[in-house]
C-alpha positions in Angstrom: -14.9 14.8 21.7 -11.7 12.7 21.4 -12.1 9.1 20.4 -9.2 6.7 19.6 -9.4 5.3 16.1 -7.7 1.9 16.4 -8.9 0.7 13.0 -6.6 3.2 11.3 -3.3 1.6 10.4 -0.6 3.8 9.1 3.0 4.7 9.7 2.4 7.9 11.7 4.7 8.6 14.7 1.7 9.5 16.8 -1.7 7.8 16.9 -4.7 9.8 15.6 -7.7 10.7 17.7 -11.1 11.6 16.2 -11.9 15.3 16.9 -14.9 16.9 15.3 -15.1 20.6 16.2 -15.3 23.9 14.4 -12.0 25.3 13.0 -11.1 28.6 11.4 -8.1 28.7 9.1 -6.5 32.0 8.2 -3.9 32.2 5.5 -2.3 35.3 3.8 -5.1 35.2 1.2 -8.3 34.0 2.9 -10.2 32.9 6.0 -12.0 29.5 5.8 -14.3 27.9 8.4 -14.7 24.2 8.5 -14.7 21.1 10.8 -11.8 19.1 12.1 -11.7 15.3 11.5 -8.8 14.0 13.6 -5.7 15.2 15.5 -2.5 13.8 16.8 0.6 15.3 18.5 2.0 16.7 15.3 -0.9 17.4 13.1 -4.6 17.8 12.4 -7.0 17.2 9.5 -10.0 19.3 8.5 -12.6 19.6 5.9 -12.8 23.2 4.5 -15.0 24.9 1.9 -12.0 25.8 -0.3 -8.7 24.4 -1.4 -5.4 25.5 0.2 -2.0 24.8 -1.5 0.4 22.3 -0.1 3.2 24.2 1.8 0.9 27.1 2.6 1.2 28.5 6.1 -1.9 29.0 8.2 -3.2 30.0 11.6 -5.8 27.6 13.0 -8.4 28.5 15.6 -9.6 25.2 16.9 -12.9 25.2 18.8 -12.1 22.7 21.6 -15.1 22.4 23.9 -14.9 25.0 26.6 -12.0 26.7 25.1 -10.4 27.8 21.8 -6.9 26.9 20.8 -4.8 28.8 18.3 -2.0 27.1 16.4 0.3 27.7 13.5 0.4 25.0 10.8 1.6 24.1 7.3 -0.7 22.4 4.7 1.0 19.0 4.1 -1.7 17.2 2.1 -4.9 17.9 0.4 -7.6 15.7 -1.2 -10.2 18.1 -2.6 -11.7 19.7 0.5 -9.9 17.5 3.1 -6.6 19.1 4.3 -3.8 17.7 6.4 -1.9 20.2 8.5 1.4 19.8 10.3 1.4 21.7 13.6 4.3 24.1 14.0 5.8 24.5 17.5 5.7 28.1 18.8 9.0 29.9 18.3 9.8 28.0 15.1 10.4 30.3 12.0 9.0 28.6 8.9 10.1 31.2 6.4 
């Protein structure tokens, strides 16, 4: 379910929306399953049962109700098990 979070004040280009759904994150070294926290046009945050490295590339399978969405992303932040991902537009080479 998407819910606007007007109480969050930050300098993001796009406002965040609460989104709590299952997410699977595949990297070159592992597959983790967790829950998303929020999303915006350029990124998503999730809590995962492991720690990914900043700059690590990943494929996210996001369990949007009634559908599953796959997206490429890069880990941009991490605070223990909470990870911030920048979504990578399709067709963009990140290597």
